[in-house]
N, CA, C and O atoms as a Tripos MOL2 file, in Angstrom:
@<TRIPOS>MOLECULE
protein
  316   315    79     0     0
PROTEIN
NO_CHARGES

@<TRIPOS>ATOM
      1 N           5.2870  202.2930  206.3520 N.3       1 UNK1
      2 CA          6.1590  203.1530  205.2840 C.3       1 UNK1
      3 C           7.4550  202.9070  206.0380 C.2       1 UNK1
      4 O           7.5850  202.8350  207.2600 O.2       1 UNK1
      5 N           8.4940  202.7770  205.0010 N.am      2 UNK2
      6 CA          9.8160  202.5400  205.4900 C.3       2 UNK2
      7 C          10.5380  203.6920  206.3750 C.2       2 UNK2
      8 O          10.4080  204.8200  205.9000 O.2       2 UNK2
      9 N          11.1950  203.6120  207.4450 N.am      3 UNK3
     10 CA         11.8570  204.4930  208.0460 C.3       3 UNK3
     11 C          12.6410  205.4370  207.0860 C.2       3 UNK3
     12 O          12.5510  206.6630  207.1470 O.2       3 UNK3
     13 N          13.4350  204.7490  206.1780 N.am      4 UNK4
     14 CA         14.4110  205.6180  205.1820 C.3       4 UNK4
     15 C          13.8330  205.0490  203.8170 C.2       4 UNK4
     16 O          13.3210  203.9560  203.5760 O.2       4 UNK4
     17 N          14.0910  206.1920  202.9680 N.am      5 UNK5
     18 CA         13.6030  205.8640  201.5620 C.3       5 UNK5
     19 C          14.6930  205.4310  201.0740 C.2       5 UNK5
     20 O          15.8240  205.9130  201.1420 O.2       5 UNK5
     21 N          14.1260  204.0200  200.3160 N.am      6 UNK6
     22 CA         15.1200  203.1790  199.5700 C.3       6 UNK6
     23 C          14.9600  203.6410  197.9550 C.2       6 UNK6
     24 O          14.1450  203.1040  197.2050 O.2       6 UNK6
     25 N          15.7910  204.6290  197.5790 N.am      7 UNK7
     26 CA         15.5390  205.0630  196.3910 C.3       7 UNK7
     27 C          15.9960  204.3410  195.2910 C.2       7 UNK7
     28 O          15.5470  204.6060  194.1750 O.2       7 UNK7
     29 N          17.1120  203.1650  195.5050 N.am      8 UNK8
     30 CA         17.3810  202.2390  194.4520 C.3       8 UNK8
     31 C          16.1030  201.4890  193.9480 C.2       8 UNK8
     32 O          15.8180  201.2340  192.7780 O.2       8 UNK8
     33 N          15.3790  201.1840  195.1060 N.am      9 UNK9
     34 CA         14.3210  199.9410  194.9010 C.3       9 UNK9
     35 C          13.2550  200.7010  194.4650 C.2       9 UNK9
     36 O          12.8200  200.2370  193.4100 O.2       9 UNK9
     37 N          12.6570  201.6740  194.8400 N.am     10 UNK10
     38 CA         11.6150  202.5440  194.4310 C.3      10 UNK10
     39 C          11.6370  203.0770  192.9090 C.2      10 UNK10
     40 O          10.6980  203.1180  192.1140 O.2      10 UNK10
     41 N          13.1260  203.5160  192.7120 N.am     11 UNK11
     42 CA         13.2110  204.1360  191.1370 C.3      11 UNK11
     43 C          13.1500  202.9330  190.0650 C.2      11 UNK11
     44 O          12.7290  203.0870  188.9190 O.2      11 UNK11
     45 N          13.6770  201.5880  190.6430 N.am     12 UNK12
     46 CA         13.7270  200.6140  189.4090 C.3      12 UNK12
     47 C          12.3480  200.2620  189.5610 C.2      12 UNK12
     48 O          11.8130  199.9490  188.4970 O.2      12 UNK12
     49 N          11.6210  200.2240  190.5750 N.am     13 UNK13
     50 CA         10.0450  199.6610  190.2780 C.3      13 UNK13
     51 C           9.1740  200.6790  189.3030 C.2      13 UNK13
     52 O           8.2760  200.2750  188.5650 O.2      13 UNK13
     53 N           9.5200  201.8540  189.3990 N.am     14 UNK14
     54 CA          9.2760  202.9690  188.9860 C.3      14 UNK14
     55 C           9.3820  203.0570  187.3810 C.2      14 UNK14
     56 O           8.4790  203.3510  186.5980 O.2      14 UNK14
     57 N          10.4330  202.7970  187.1580 N.am     15 UNK15
     58 CA         11.0580  202.7500  185.6000 C.3      15 UNK15
     59 C          10.3230  201.6970  185.1230 C.2      15 UNK15
     60 O           9.7610  201.9470  184.0570 O.2      15 UNK15
     61 N          10.1200  200.4370  185.6340 N.am     16 UNK16
     62 CA          9.7850  199.1250  185.4720 C.3      16 UNK16
     63 C           8.1200  199.4990  184.7550 C.2      16 UNK16
     64 O           7.7060  199.1170  183.6610 O.2      16 UNK16
     65 N           7.5140  200.2100  185.6060 N.am     17 UNK17
     66 CA          6.1480  200.4600  185.2670 C.3      17 UNK17
     67 C           5.8260  201.7230  184.3270 C.2      17 UNK17
     68 O           4.7810  201.8540  183.6910 O.2      17 UNK17
     69 N           6.8000  202.5500  184.3440 N.am     18 UNK18
     70 CA          6.6960  203.4580  183.1360 C.3      18 UNK18
     71 C           7.0120  202.5330  182.0620 C.2      18 UNK18
     72 O           6.0890  202.5200  181.2480 O.2      18 UNK18
     73 N           7.9420  201.7720  181.7570 N.am     19 UNK19
     74 CA          8.2960  201.2620  180.5640 C.3      19 UNK19
     75 C           6.9970  200.2040  180.0460 C.2      19 UNK19
     76 O           6.4790  200.1700  178.9300 O.2      19 UNK19
     77 N           6.7150  199.4760  181.1040 N.am     20 UNK20
     78 CA          5.6690  198.4980  180.6680 C.3      20 UNK20
     79 C           4.3880  199.2550  180.3890 C.2      20 UNK20
     80 O           3.6120  198.5850  179.7070 O.2      20 UNK20
     81 N           3.9460  200.4420  180.7130 N.am     21 UNK21
     82 CA          2.7150  201.2080  180.5930 C.3      21 UNK21
     83 C           3.1430  202.4570  179.3870 C.2      21 UNK21
     84 O           2.4220  203.4220  179.1340 O.2      21 UNK21
     85 N           4.4470  202.1780  178.7540 N.am     22 UNK22
     86 CA          4.5850  203.1690  178.0400 C.3      22 UNK22
     87 C           4.0200  204.6520  178.3100 C.2      22 UNK22
     88 O           3.2830  205.2700  177.5420 O.2      22 UNK22
     89 N           4.4510  205.0510  179.4080 N.am     23 UNK23
     90 CA          3.8830  206.4430  179.9200 C.3      23 UNK23
     91 C           4.2890  207.5980  179.2100 C.2      23 UNK23
     92 O           3.5690  208.5820  179.0400 O.2      23 UNK23
     93 N           5.9510  207.4170  178.6190 N.am     24 UNK24
     94 CA          6.5640  208.4200  177.8290 C.3      24 UNK24
     95 C           6.6240  208.4590  176.5240 C.2      24 UNK24
     96 O           7.1580  209.3500  175.8630 O.2      24 UNK24
     97 N           5.9430  207.2560  176.0150 N.am     25 UNK25
     98 CA          5.8730  207.0590  174.3850 C.3      25 UNK25
     99 C           5.3860  208.2560  173.8540 C.2      25 UNK25
    100 O           4.4280  208.9610  174.1730 O.2      25 UNK25
    101 N           6.2000  208.3430  173.0170 N.am     26 UNK26
    102 CA          5.6960  209.3970  171.8200 C.3      26 UNK26
    103 C           5.4910  208.9110  170.4520 C.2      26 UNK26
    104 O           6.5190  208.4100  169.9950 O.2      26 UNK26
    105 N           4.5320  208.9020  169.6880 N.am     27 UNK27
    106 CA          4.5490  208.6040  168.5040 C.3      27 UNK27
    107 C           3.4270  209.5850  167.6480 C.2      27 UNK27
    108 O           2.2270  209.7100  167.8930 O.2      27 UNK27
    109 N           4.0970  210.1310  166.7360 N.am     28 UNK28
    110 CA          3.2260  211.2590  166.1750 C.3      28 UNK28
    111 C           2.2160  210.7400  165.0220 C.2      28 UNK28
    112 O           1.6770  211.4920  164.2110 O.2      28 UNK28
    113 N           2.0710  209.5510  165.0670 N.am     29 UNK29
    114 CA          1.2410  208.9410  164.2160 C.3      29 UNK29
    115 C          -0.1970  208.5840  165.1840 C.2      29 UNK29
    116 O          -1.0940  207.9070  164.6830 O.2      29 UNK29
    117 N          -0.2840  208.9960  166.2970 N.am     30 UNK30
    118 CA         -1.4260  208.5900  167.0420 C.3      30 UNK30
    119 C          -2.7120  209.6040  166.7550 C.2      30 UNK30
    120 O          -3.7290  209.4610  167.4350 O.2      30 UNK30
    121 N          -2.6590  210.3870  165.9750 N.am     31 UNK31
    122 CA         -3.7860  211.3960  165.7340 C.3      31 UNK31
    123 C          -3.8370  212.2760  166.7070 C.2      31 UNK31
    124 O          -4.4120  213.3060  166.3560 O.2      31 UNK31
    125 N          -3.4040  212.2750  167.9570 N.am     32 UNK32
    126 CA         -3.7330  213.4210  168.8840 C.3      32 UNK32
    127 C          -2.9250  214.4080  168.5680 C.2      32 UNK32
    128 O          -1.9890  214.2540  167.7830 O.2      32 UNK32
    129 N          -3.1860  215.4530  169.1100 N.am     33 UNK33
    130 CA         -2.6560  216.8690  168.8450 C.3      33 UNK33
    131 C          -1.7610  216.8030  169.7850 C.2      33 UNK33
    132 O          -1.9380  216.4150  170.9400 O.2      33 UNK33
    133 N          -0.2010  217.4130  169.0050 N.am     34 UNK34
    134 CA          1.1220  217.4770  169.5910 C.3      34 UNK34
    135 C           1.5050  218.5920  170.3650 C.2      34 UNK34
    136 O           1.2590  219.7150  169.9250 O.2      34 UNK34
    137 N           2.1390  218.4350  171.5830 N.am     35 UNK35
    138 CA          2.2090  219.5100  172.5160 C.3      35 UNK35
    139 C           3.8440  219.2220  172.6330 C.2      35 UNK35
    140 O           4.2240  218.1340  173.0640 O.2      35 UNK35
    141 N           4.6110  220.0490  172.3070 N.am     36 UNK36
    142 CA          6.0350  219.8760  172.5170 C.3      36 UNK36
    143 C           6.7630  220.7560  173.3650 C.2      36 UNK36
    144 O           6.5940  221.9740  173.3000 O.2      36 UNK36
    145 N           7.6720  220.1490  174.2680 N.am     37 UNK37
    146 CA          8.2630  221.0640  175.2700 C.3      37 UNK37
    147 C           9.8640  220.7250  174.8550 C.2      37 UNK37
    148 O          10.2380  219.5840  174.5800 O.2      37 UNK37
    149 N          10.6440  221.7710  174.8570 N.am     38 UNK38
    150 CA         12.0610  221.4710  174.5910 C.3      38 UNK38
    151 C          12.6640  222.3460  175.6510 C.2      38 UNK38
    152 O          12.3590  223.5360  175.7280 O.2      38 UNK38
    153 N          13.4000  221.8510  176.3570 N.am     39 UNK39
    154 CA         14.2630  222.4320  177.3520 C.3      39 UNK39
    155 C          15.7640  222.6650  176.6870 C.2      39 UNK39
    156 O          16.3240  222.0280  175.7950 O.2      39 UNK39
    157 N          16.1480  223.6570  177.3470 N.am     40 UNK40
    158 CA         17.5900  224.2460  176.9860 C.3      40 UNK40
    159 C          18.6460  223.2540  177.4850 C.2      40 UNK40
    160 O          18.5220  222.5760  178.5040 O.2      40 UNK40
    161 N          19.6600  223.2430  176.6870 N.am     41 UNK41
    162 CA         20.6000  222.3900  176.9870 C.3      41 UNK41
    163 C          21.3550  222.7410  178.3020 C.2      41 UNK41
    164 O          21.4730  223.9530  178.4830 O.2      41 UNK41
    165 N          21.9040  221.9130  179.2810 N.am     42 UNK42
    166 CA         22.5000  222.2380  180.2600 C.3      42 UNK42
    167 C          23.5520  223.4020  180.0340 C.2      42 UNK42
    168 O          24.1200  223.5350  178.9490 O.2      42 UNK42
    169 N          23.8090  224.3380  181.2410 N.am     43 UNK43
    170 CA         24.8890  225.3740  181.3820 C.3      43 UNK43
    171 C          26.2280  224.5320  181.2230 C.2      43 UNK43
    172 O          26.3320  223.3110  181.3440 O.2      43 UNK43
    173 N          27.2880  225.4990  180.9090 N.am     44 UNK44
    174 CA         28.5980  224.6780  181.1570 C.3      44 UNK44
    175 C          29.1920  225.2060  182.1800 C.2      44 UNK44
    176 O          30.4210  225.2610  182.1960 O.2      44 UNK44
    177 N          28.3940  225.7150  183.2770 N.am     45 UNK45
    178 CA         29.1490  226.2400  184.3470 C.3      45 UNK45
    179 C          29.5520  225.2920  185.4490 C.2      45 UNK45
    180 O          30.1180  225.5740  186.5050 O.2      45 UNK45
    181 N          29.1660  224.1460  185.0160 N.am     46 UNK46
    182 CA         29.5820  223.0060  185.9730 C.3      46 UNK46
    183 C          28.7010  221.5910  186.1840 C.2      46 UNK46
    184 O          28.1670  220.8870  185.3270 O.2      46 UNK46
    185 N          28.7520  221.4250  187.7470 N.am     47 UNK47
    186 CA         27.9710  219.9310  187.8610 C.3      47 UNK47
    187 C          26.6530  220.4250  187.9100 C.2      47 UNK47
    188 O          26.2870  221.5970  188.0060 O.2      47 UNK47
    189 N          25.8920  219.2580  187.8210 N.am     48 UNK48
    190 CA         24.3280  219.4120  188.0800 C.3      48 UNK48
    191 C          23.9930  219.7080  189.4540 C.2      48 UNK48
    192 O          24.4150  219.0830  190.4270 O.2      48 UNK48
    193 N          23.1120  220.8250  189.4780 N.am     49 UNK49
    194 CA         22.7770  221.1490  191.0160 C.3      49 UNK49
    195 C          21.2550  221.5600  191.1930 C.2      49 UNK49
    196 O          20.4390  221.6380  190.2750 O.2      49 UNK49
    197 N          21.0520  221.7700  192.3330 N.am     50 UNK50
    198 CA         19.6400  221.8840  192.5270 C.3      50 UNK50
    199 C          18.5090  222.9170  191.5490 C.2      50 UNK50
    200 O          17.3020  222.7730  191.3540 O.2      50 UNK50
    201 N          19.3920  223.8940  191.0970 N.am     51 UNK51
    202 CA         18.7400  224.6040  190.2990 C.3      51 UNK51
    203 C          18.3350  223.8220  188.7690 C.2      51 UNK51
    204 O          17.3560  224.1770  188.1130 O.2      51 UNK51
    205 N          19.1510  222.8470  188.3950 N.am     52 UNK52
    206 CA         18.6450  222.4840  187.3310 C.3      52 UNK52
    207 C          17.4140  221.5290  187.3910 C.2      52 UNK52
    208 O          16.6120  221.3200  186.4810 O.2      52 UNK52
    209 N          17.4240  220.9220  188.8050 N.am     53 UNK53
    210 CA         16.3200  220.1040  189.0500 C.3      53 UNK53
    211 C          15.2090  220.7780  189.1510 C.2      53 UNK53
    212 O          14.1710  220.1390  188.9830 O.2      53 UNK53
    213 N          15.1190  222.2150  189.4450 N.am     54 UNK54
    214 CA         13.9670  223.1240  189.8620 C.3      54 UNK54
    215 C          13.4080  223.3550  188.2540 C.2      54 UNK54
    216 O          12.1930  223.4440  188.0760 O.2      54 UNK54
    217 N          14.2490  223.4390  187.2240 N.am     55 UNK55
    218 CA         13.7720  223.8330  186.0110 C.3      55 UNK55
    219 C          12.9590  222.5700  185.2170 C.2      55 UNK55
    220 O          11.9440  222.6470  184.5240 O.2      55 UNK55
    221 N          13.7630  221.3940  185.5640 N.am     56 UNK56
    222 CA         13.5290  220.3210  184.7530 C.3      56 UNK56
    223 C          12.1340  219.7120  185.2440 C.2      56 UNK56
    224 O          11.4150  219.0160  184.5260 O.2      56 UNK56
    225 N          11.8320  220.0920  186.6520 N.am     57 UNK57
    226 CA         10.5970  219.6180  187.3380 C.3      57 UNK57
    227 C           9.3970  220.4770  186.9370 C.2      57 UNK57
    228 O           8.2900  219.9500  187.0560 O.2      57 UNK57
    229 N           9.4770  221.8490  186.4340 N.am     58 UNK58
    230 CA          8.7340  222.5780  186.1940 C.3      58 UNK58
    231 C           8.1040  222.2150  184.5550 C.2      58 UNK58
    232 O           6.9590  222.3940  184.1390 O.2      58 UNK58
    233 N           9.1900  221.7030  183.8990 N.am     59 UNK59
    234 CA          9.0110  221.1890  182.3190 C.3      59 UNK59
    235 C           8.0470  219.6300  182.5620 C.2      59 UNK59
    236 O           7.2330  219.1590  181.7660 O.2      59 UNK59
    237 N           8.3940  219.1500  183.7090 N.am     60 UNK60
    238 CA          7.8650  217.6670  183.9150 C.3      60 UNK60
    239 C           6.3380  217.6310  184.1580 C.2      60 UNK60
    240 O           5.4970  216.8810  183.6620 O.2      60 UNK60
    241 N           6.1820  218.7720  185.1720 N.am     61 UNK61
    242 CA          4.7850  219.0620  185.6520 C.3      61 UNK61
    243 C           3.6060  219.3610  184.6010 C.2      61 UNK61
    244 O           2.4470  218.9450  184.5950 O.2      61 UNK61
    245 N           4.3510  220.3070  183.6200 N.am     62 UNK62
    246 CA          3.4580  220.8820  182.5230 C.3      62 UNK62
    247 C           3.1820  219.6270  181.6060 C.2      62 UNK62
    248 O           2.0360  219.4670  181.1860 O.2      62 UNK62
    249 N           4.0780  218.8170  181.3060 N.am     63 UNK63
    250 CA          3.9160  217.6790  180.2760 C.3      63 UNK63
    251 C           3.0880  216.7480  180.7760 C.2      63 UNK63
    252 O           2.4200  216.0540  180.0090 O.2      63 UNK63
    253 N           3.0110  216.5910  182.2480 N.am     64 UNK64
    254 CA          1.9540  215.6550  182.8690 C.3      64 UNK64
    255 C           0.7120  215.9910  182.5810 C.2      64 UNK64
    256 O          -0.0370  215.3160  181.8750 O.2      64 UNK64
    257 N           0.4270  217.0710  183.1220 N.am     65 UNK65
    258 CA         -0.6690  218.1090  182.8740 C.3      65 UNK65
    259 C          -1.2270  218.0950  181.3990 C.2      65 UNK65
    260 O          -2.3740  217.7400  181.1280 O.2      65 UNK65
    261 N          -0.3740  218.4820  180.5520 N.am     66 UNK66
    262 CA         -0.7690  218.1620  179.0410 C.3      66 UNK66
    263 C          -1.1870  216.9590  178.6100 C.2      66 UNK66
    264 O          -2.1480  216.9320  177.8420 O.2      66 UNK66
    265 N          -0.5510  215.7340  179.0170 N.am     67 UNK67
    266 CA         -1.0540  214.2550  178.8550 C.3      67 UNK67
    267 C          -2.3660  214.1750  179.4370 C.2      67 UNK67
    268 O          -3.2620  213.5570  178.8600 O.2      67 UNK67
    269 N          -2.5620  214.8110  180.6440 N.am     68 UNK68
    270 CA         -3.7750  214.4950  181.3990 C.3      68 UNK68
    271 C          -4.7830  215.0030  180.5640 C.2      68 UNK68
    272 O          -5.8240  214.3470  180.5280 O.2      68 UNK68
    273 N          -4.7100  216.0360  179.8750 N.am     69 UNK69
    274 CA         -5.4330  216.9200  178.6930 C.3      69 UNK69
    275 C          -5.6810  216.0470  177.4690 C.2      69 UNK69
    276 O          -6.6780  216.2380  176.7730 O.2      69 UNK69
    277 N          -4.8820  215.1890  177.2210 N.am     70 UNK70
    278 CA         -5.0790  214.2700  176.0270 C.3      70 UNK70
    279 C          -4.3030  214.5900  175.0330 C.2      70 UNK70
    280 O          -4.4380  214.0480  173.9360 O.2      70 UNK70
    281 N          -3.2820  215.6110  175.2960 N.am     71 UNK71
    282 CA         -2.1330  215.8750  174.1790 C.3      71 UNK71
    283 C          -1.4730  214.5570  174.0940 C.2      71 UNK71
    284 O          -1.5970  213.6230  174.8860 O.2      71 UNK71
    285 N          -0.6760  214.6170  172.9060 N.am     72 UNK72
    286 CA          0.5480  213.5780  172.8210 C.3      72 UNK72
    287 C           1.9080  214.4670  172.8720 C.2      72 UNK72
    288 O           2.3390  215.0910  171.9030 O.2      72 UNK72
    289 N           2.4550  214.4300  174.0290 N.am     73 UNK73
    290 CA          3.5080  215.0610  174.4740 C.3      73 UNK73
    291 C           5.1350  214.7700  173.9970 C.2      73 UNK73
    292 O           5.8600  213.8400  174.3510 O.2      73 UNK73
    293 N           5.3570  215.5900  173.3250 N.am     74 UNK74
    294 CA          6.8500  215.1460  173.0680 C.3      74 UNK74
    295 C           7.8540  216.2080  174.2040 C.2      74 UNK74
    296 O           7.8540  217.4390  174.1600 O.2      74 UNK74
    297 N           8.4320  215.5980  174.9000 N.am     75 UNK75
    298 CA          9.3820  216.1370  175.9720 C.3      75 UNK75
    299 C          10.6320  215.7090  175.7390 C.2      75 UNK75
    300 O          10.9570  214.5260  175.8410 O.2      75 UNK75
    301 N          11.6150  216.8850  175.3260 N.am     76 UNK76
    302 CA         12.7830  216.8640  175.3810 C.3      76 UNK76
    303 C          13.6970  217.7530  176.4360 C.2      76 UNK76
    304 O          13.8610  218.9690  176.5340 O.2      76 UNK76
    305 N          14.2030  216.6720  177.1560 N.am     77 UNK77
    306 CA         15.0490  217.0950  178.0960 C.3      77 UNK77
    307 C          16.7160  216.9360  178.0170 C.2      77 UNK77
    308 O          17.1520  215.7980  177.8420 O.2      77 UNK77
    309 N          17.3010  217.6300  178.0950 N.am     78 UNK78
    310 CA         18.9370  217.7540  177.7600 C.3      78 UNK78
    311 C          19.5900  217.2800  179.3010 C.2      78 UNK78
    312 O          19.5720  217.9420  180.3390 O.2      78 UNK78
    313 N          20.0420  216.2080  179.1250 N.am     79 UNK79
    314 CA         20.8060  215.8740  180.7470 C.3      79 UNK79
    315 C          22.1400  215.5250  180.4650 C.2      79 UNK79
    316 O          22.9110  215.2420  181.3820 O.2      79 UNK79
@<TRIPOS>BOND
     1     1     2 1
     2     2     3 1
     3     3     4 2
     4     3     5 am
     5     5     6 1
     6     6     7 1
     7     7     8 2
     8     7     9 am
     9     9    10 1
    10    10    11 1
    11    11    12 2
    12    11    13 am
    13    13    14 1
    14    14    15 1
    15    15    16 2
    16    15    17 am
    17    17    18 1
    18    18    19 1
    19    19    20 2
    20    19    21 am
    21    21    22 1
    22    22    23 1
    23    23    24 2
    24    23    25 am
    25    25    26 1
    26    26    27 1
    27    27    28 2
    28    27    29 am
    29    29    30 1
    30    30    31 1
    31    31    32 2
    32    31    33 am
    33    33    34 1
    34    34    35 1
    35    35    36 2
    36    35    37 am
    37    37    38 1
    38    38    39 1
    39    39    40 2
    40    39    41 am
    41    41    42 1
    42    42    43 1
    43    43    44 2
    44    43    45 am
    45    45    46 1
    46    46    47 1
    47    47    48 2
    48    47    49 am
    49    49    50 1
    50    50    51 1
    51    51    52 2
    52    51    53 am
    53    53    54 1
    54    54    55 1
    55    55    56 2
    56    55    57 am
    57    57    58 1
    58    58    59 1
    59    59    60 2
    60    59    61 am
    61    61    62 1
    62    62    63 1
    63    63    64 2
    64    63    65 am
    65    65    66 1
    66    66    67 1
    67    67    68 2
    68    67    69 am
    69    69    70 1
    70    70    71 1
    71    71    72 2
    72    71    73 am
    73    73    74 1
    74    74    75 1
    75    75    76 2
    76    75    77 am
    77    77    78 1
    78    78    79 1
    79    79    80 2
    80    79    81 am
    81    81    82 1
    82    82    83 1
    83    83    84 2
    84    83    85 am
    85    85    86 1
    86    86    87 1
    87    87    88 2
    88    87    89 am
    89    89    90 1
    90    90    91 1
    91    91    92 2
    92    91    93 am
    93    93    94 1
    94    94    95 1
    95    95    96 2
    96    95    97 am
    97    97    98 1
    98    98    99 1
    99    99   100 2
   100    99   101 am
   101   101   102 1
   102   102   103 1
   103   103   104 2
   104   103   105 am
   105   105   106 1
   106   106   107 1
   107   107   108 2
   108   107   109 am
   109   109   110 1
   110   110   111 1
   111   111   112 2
   112   111   113 am
   113   113   114 1
   114   114   115 1
   115   115   116 2
   116   115   117 am
   117   117   118 1
   118   118   119 1
   119   119   120 2
   120   119   121 am
   121   121   122 1
   122   122   123 1
   123   123   124 2
   124   123   125 am
   125   125   126 1
   126   126   127 1
   127   127   128 2
   128   127   129 am
   129   129   130 1
   130   130   131 1
   131   131   132 2
   132   131   133 am
   133   133   134 1
   134   134   135 1
   135   135   136 2
   136   135   137 am
   137   137   138 1
   138   138   139 1
   139   139   140 2
   140   139   141 am
   141   141   142 1
   142   142   143 1
   143   143   144 2
   144   143   145 am
   145   145   146 1
   146   146   147 1
   147   147   148 2
   148   147   149 am
   149   149   150 1
   150   150   151 1
   151   151   152 2
   152   151   153 am
   153   153   154 1
   154   154   155 1
   155   155   156 2
   156   155   157 am
   157   157   158 1
   158   158   159 1
   159   159   160 2
   160   159   161 am
   161   161   162 1
   162   162   163 1
   163   163   164 2
   164   163   165 am
   165   165   166 1
   166   166   167 1
   167   167   168 2
   168   167   169 am
   169   169   170 1
   170   170   171 1
   171   171   172 2
   172   171   173 am
   173   173   174 1
   174   174   175 1
   175   175   176 2
   176   175   177 am
   177   177   178 1
   178   178   179 1
   179   179   180 2
   180   179   181 am
   181   181   182 1
   182   182   183 1
   183   183   184 2
   184   183   185 am
   185   185   186 1
   186   186   187 1
   187   187   188 2
   188   187   189 am
   189   189   190 1
   190   190   191 1
   191   191   192 2
   192   191   193 am
   193   193   194 1
   194   194   195 1
   195   195   196 2
   196   195   197 am
   197   197   198 1
   198   198   199 1
   199   199   200 2
   200   199   201 am
   201   201   202 1
   202   202   203 1
   203   203   204 2
   204   203   205 am
   205   205   206 1
   206   206   207 1
   207   207   208 2
   208   207   209 am
   209   209   210 1
   210   210   211 1
   211   211   212 2
   212   211   213 am
   213   213   214 1
   214   214   215 1
   215   215   216 2
   216   215   217 am
   217   217   218 1
   218   218   219 1
   219   219   220 2
   220   219   221 am
   221   221   222 1
   222   222   223 1
   223   223   224 2
   224   223   225 am
   225   225   226 1
   226   226   227 1
   227   227   228 2
   228   227   229 am
   229   229   230 1
   230   230   231 1
   231   231   232 2
   232   231   233 am
   233   233   234 1
   234   234   235 1
   235   235   236 2
   236   235   237 am
   237   237   238 1
   238   238   239 1
   239   239   240 2
   240   239   241 am
   241   241   242 1
   242   242   243 1
   243   243   244 2
   244   243   245 am
   245   245   246 1
   246   246   247 1
   247   247   248 2
   248   247   249 am
   249   249   250 1
   250   250   251 1
   251   251   252 2
   252   251   253 am
   253   253   254 1
   254   254   255 1
   255   255   256 2
   256   255   257 am
   257   257   258 1
   258   258   259 1
   259   259   260 2
   260   259   261 am
   261   261   262 1
   262   262   263 1
   263   263   264 2
   264   263   265 am
   265   265   266 1
   266   266   267 1
   267   267   268 2
   268   267   269 am
   269   269   270 1
   270   270   271 1
   271   271   272 2
   272   271   273 am
   273   273   274 1
   274   274   275 1
   275   275   276 2
   276   275   277 am
   277   277   278 1
   278   278   279 1
   279   279   280 2
   280   279   281 am
   281   281   282 1
   282   282   283 1
   283   283   284 2
   284   283   285 am
   285   285   286 1
   286   286   287 1
   287   287   288 2
   288   287   289 am
   289   289   290 1
   290   290   291 1
   291   291   292 2
   292   291   293 am
   293   293   294 1
   294   294   295 1
   295   295   296 2
   296   295   297 am
   297   297   298 1
   298   298   299 1
   299   299   300 2
   300   299   301 am
   301   301   302 1
   302   302   303 1
   303   303   304 2
   304   303   305 am
   305   305   306 1
   306   306   307 1
   307   307   308 2
   308   307   309 am
   309   309   310 1
   310   310   311 1
   311   311   312 2
   312   311   313 am
   313   313   314 1
   314   314   315 1
   315   315   316 2
@<TRIPOS>SUBSTRUCTURE
     1 UNK1         2 RESIDUE 1 A UNK
     2 UNK2         6 RESIDUE 1 A UNK
     3 UNK3        10 RESIDUE 1 A UNK
     4 UNK4        14 RESIDUE 1 A UNK
     5 UNK5        18 RESIDUE 1 A UNK
     6 UNK6        22 RESIDUE 1 A UNK
     7 UNK7        26 RESIDUE 1 A UNK
     8 UNK8        30 RESIDUE 1 A UNK
     9 UNK9        34 RESIDUE 1 A UNK
    10 UNK10       38 RESIDUE 1 A UNK
    11 UNK11       42 RESIDUE 1 A UNK
    12 UNK12       46 RESIDUE 1 A UNK
    13 UNK13       50 RESIDUE 1 A UNK
    14 UNK14       54 RESIDUE 1 A UNK
    15 UNK15       58 RESIDUE 1 A UNK
    16 UNK16       62 RESIDUE 1 A UNK
    17 UNK17       66 RESIDUE 1 A UNK
    18 UNK18       70 RESIDUE 1 A UNK
    19 UNK19       74 RESIDUE 1 A UNK
    20 UNK20       78 RESIDUE 1 A UNK
    21 UNK21       82 RESIDUE 1 A UNK
    22 UNK22       86 RESIDUE 1 A UNK
    23 UNK23       90 RESIDUE 1 A UNK
    24 UNK24       94 RESIDUE 1 A UNK
    25 UNK25       98 RESIDUE 1 A UNK
    26 UNK26      102 RESIDUE 1 A UNK
    27 UNK27      106 RESIDUE 1 A UNK
    28 UNK28      110 RESIDUE 1 A UNK
    29 UNK29      114 RESIDUE 1 A UNK
    30 UNK30      118 RESIDUE 1 A UNK
    31 UNK31      122 RESIDUE 1 A UNK
    32 UNK32      126 RESIDUE 1 A UNK
    33 UNK33      130 RESIDUE 1 A UNK
    34 UNK34      134 RESIDUE 1 A UNK
    35 UNK35      138 RESIDUE 1 A UNK
    36 UNK36      142 RESIDUE 1 A UNK
    37 UNK37      146 RESIDUE 1 A UNK
    38 UNK38      150 RESIDUE 1 A UNK
    39 UNK39      154 RESIDUE 1 A UNK
    40 UNK40      158 RESIDUE 1 A UNK
    41 UNK41      162 RESIDUE 1 A UNK
    42 UNK42      166 RESIDUE 1 A UNK
    43 UNK43      170 RESIDUE 1 A UNK
    44 UNK44      174 RESIDUE 1 A UNK
    45 UNK45      178 RESIDUE 1 A UNK
    46 UNK46      182 RESIDUE 1 A UNK
    47 UNK47      186 RESIDUE 1 A UNK
    48 UNK48      190 RESIDUE 1 A UNK
    49 UNK49      194 RESIDUE 1 A UNK
    50 UNK50      198 RESIDUE 1 A UNK
    51 UNK51      202 RESIDUE 1 A UNK
    52 UNK52      206 RESIDUE 1 A UNK
    53 UNK53      210 RESIDUE 1 A UNK
    54 UNK54      214 RESIDUE 1 A UNK
    55 UNK55      218 RESIDUE 1 A UNK
    56 UNK56      222 RESIDUE 1 A UNK
    57 UNK57      226 RESIDUE 1 A UNK
    58 UNK58      230 RESIDUE 1 A UNK
    59 UNK59      234 RESIDUE 1 A UNK
    60 UNK60      238 RESIDUE 1 A UNK
    61 UNK61      242 RESIDUE 1 A UNK
    62 UNK62      246 RESIDUE 1 A UNK
    63 UNK63      250 RESIDUE 1 A UNK
    64 UNK64      254 RESIDUE 1 A UNK
    65 UNK65      258 RESIDUE 1 A UNK
    66 UNK66      262 RESIDUE 1 A UNK
    67 UNK67      266 RESIDUE 1 A UNK
    68 UNK68      270 RESIDUE 1 A UNK
    69 UNK69      274 RESIDUE 1 A UNK
    70 UNK70      278 RESIDUE 1 A UNK
    71 UNK71      282 RESIDUE 1 A UNK
    72 UNK72      286 RESIDUE 1 A UNK
    73 UNK73      290 RESIDUE 1 A UNK
    74 UNK74      294 RESIDUE 1 A UNK
    75 UNK75      298 RESIDUE 1 A UNK
    76 UNK76      302 RESIDUE 1 A UNK
    77 UNK77      306 RESIDUE 1 A UNK
    78 UNK78      310 RESIDUE 1 A UNK
    79 UNK79      314 RESIDUE 1 A UNK
């Protein structure tokens, strides 16, 4: 394990994996039941902060769980 987390390298590899395997692909014609998650737009209170990440993490975890259950998940995140 690396002593320091190399986020630039890890994130690039993960994004390539997600794109190659179409992890977040959504096609309504797949025949699976659709599960839709819509997050509210960001607040106008200022810059992104840890509170935003907390709420986005919850939606992401629910989306992953529903995908594992076989749903065709449509996740709309406002960033």
